[in-house]
C-alpha positions in Angstrom: 65.5 101.5 111.2 64.8 105.1 110.2 66.2 106.8 107.1 69.0 108.6 108.9 70.3 105.4 110.5 70.0 103.5 107.2 72.0 106.1 105.4 74.7 105.9 108.2 74.8 102.1 107.9 75.4 102.4 104.1 78.0 105.1 104.6 79.9 103.0 107.2 79.7 99.9 105.0 81.1 101.8 102.0 84.0 103.1 104.2 84.7 99.7 105.6 84.7 98.2 102.1 87.1 100.9 100.8 89.4 100.4 103.8 89.3 96.6 103.4 90.3 97.0 99.8 93.1 99.3 100.6 94.5 96.9 103.2 94.3 93.9 100.9 95.6 95.7 97.9 98.5 97.0 99.9 100.0 93.5 99.7 99.5 92.6 103.3 97.1 89.7 102.6 97.6 89.1 98.9 101.2 89.3 97.8 101.5 89.0 94.0 97.9 88.2 93.3 95.3 90.6 91.9 92.4 91.3 94.2 90.0 90.0 91.5 91.7 86.6 91.5 91.3 86.3 95.3 87.7 87.4 95.2 86.9 84.9 92.5 88.8 82.1 94.3 86.8 82.8 97.5 83.5 82.8 95.7 84.1 79.6 93.9 85.3 78.1 97.2 82.0 79.2 98.8 79.8 78.0 96.0 81.5 75.2 93.9 80.0 74.8 90.4 79.1 78.4 90.2 78.5 80.0 86.8 80.3 83.0 85.3 77.0 84.9 85.4 76.5 84.1 89.1 80.1 85.1 89.8 79.5 88.4 88.2 76.4 89.0 90.3 78.2 87.9 93.5 81.3 90.0 93.0 79.8 93.0 91.3 82.1 92.5 88.3 81.0 92.4 84.7 80.4 89.0 83.2 83.0 89.8 80.5 85.7 90.7 83.1 84.9 87.6 85.2 85.1 85.4 82.1 88.5 86.8 81.2 89.8 86.3 84.8 88.3 82.8 84.9 90.0 81.9 81.6 93.4 83.1 82.9 92.9 81.2 86.2 91.9 78.1 84.2 95.1 78.3 82.1 97.1 78.8 85.4 95.6 75.5 86.7 93.5 77.0 89.5 90.1 76.4 88.1 88.3 73.8 86.1 85.5 74.7 83.7 82.8 72.2 82.6 79.5 72.4 80.8 76.4 72.4 82.9 74.7 69.0 82.4 71.3 70.6 82.2 72.2 73.6 80.1 75.1 73.3 77.7 75.2 77.0 77.2 76.2 77.5 80.8 79.7 76.8 82.1 80.2 75.6 85.7 83.5 76.5 87.5 85.2 74.5 90.3 88.5 74.8 92.0 91.3 72.4 91.0 93.4 70.9 93.8 95.9 73.6 93.1 93.3 76.3 93.4 91.9 74.8 96.6 95.4 74.7 98.1 96.0 78.4 97.1 92.6 79.4 98.6 93.5 77.5 101.8 96.8 79.3 102.1 95.2 82.7 101.4 92.5 82.0 104.0 95.1 81.1 106.6 97.1 84.3 105.7 93.9 86.4 105.8 93.1 85.1 109.3 96.4 86.1 110.7 96.4 89.4 108.8 93.0 90.5 110.0 93.5 89.2 113.5 96.6 91.4 113.8 95.0 94.4 112.1 91.8 94.1 114.3 93.7 92.9 117.4 92.8 96.0 119.4 89.0 95.5 119.0 87.6 94.4 122.3 86.0 91.0 122.4 82.6 92.4 123.5 82.7 95.0 120.7 83.7 92.2 118.2 80.7 90.1 119.3 78.4 93.1 118.7 79.9 93.8 115.3 79.5 90.1 114.3 75.9 90.0 115.6 75.0 93.3 113.8 76.6 92.1 110.5 74.8 88.8 110.7 71.5 90.5 111.3 72.1 92.9 108.4 73.0 90.0 106.1 69.8 88.2 107.1 67.7 91.4 106.4 69.3 91.8 102.9 68.9 88.2 101.8 65.9 87.6 99.5 
């Protein structure tokens, strides 16, 4: 990929990220929940036992902010914190049954929300978008 195309990809990804955030923050997919809570729930669902530091890296949020949100979610009964058996300085985070249930409901709501929002995207175009994003993800992984 040449520099011009690479710059265009980054520009488009930034626009899509911004538009995604606007739609989610607008309440359509996340009524009553801060976007940060949803992002952290999804990341823990993807990687059970993740650390606060890893959550910060994966979400782009500061470790201090993630720690505060995790503490609040733990108090709300959504998360369970436990010491890492190999490194007592590290805390591992898992979803509680309540947190897993909330994540499941949100995922179901997201599927409907995005299916409706993207309903006018042709199936062939959708397949090309998915293929392109999967290729880009593979290229960016270490």
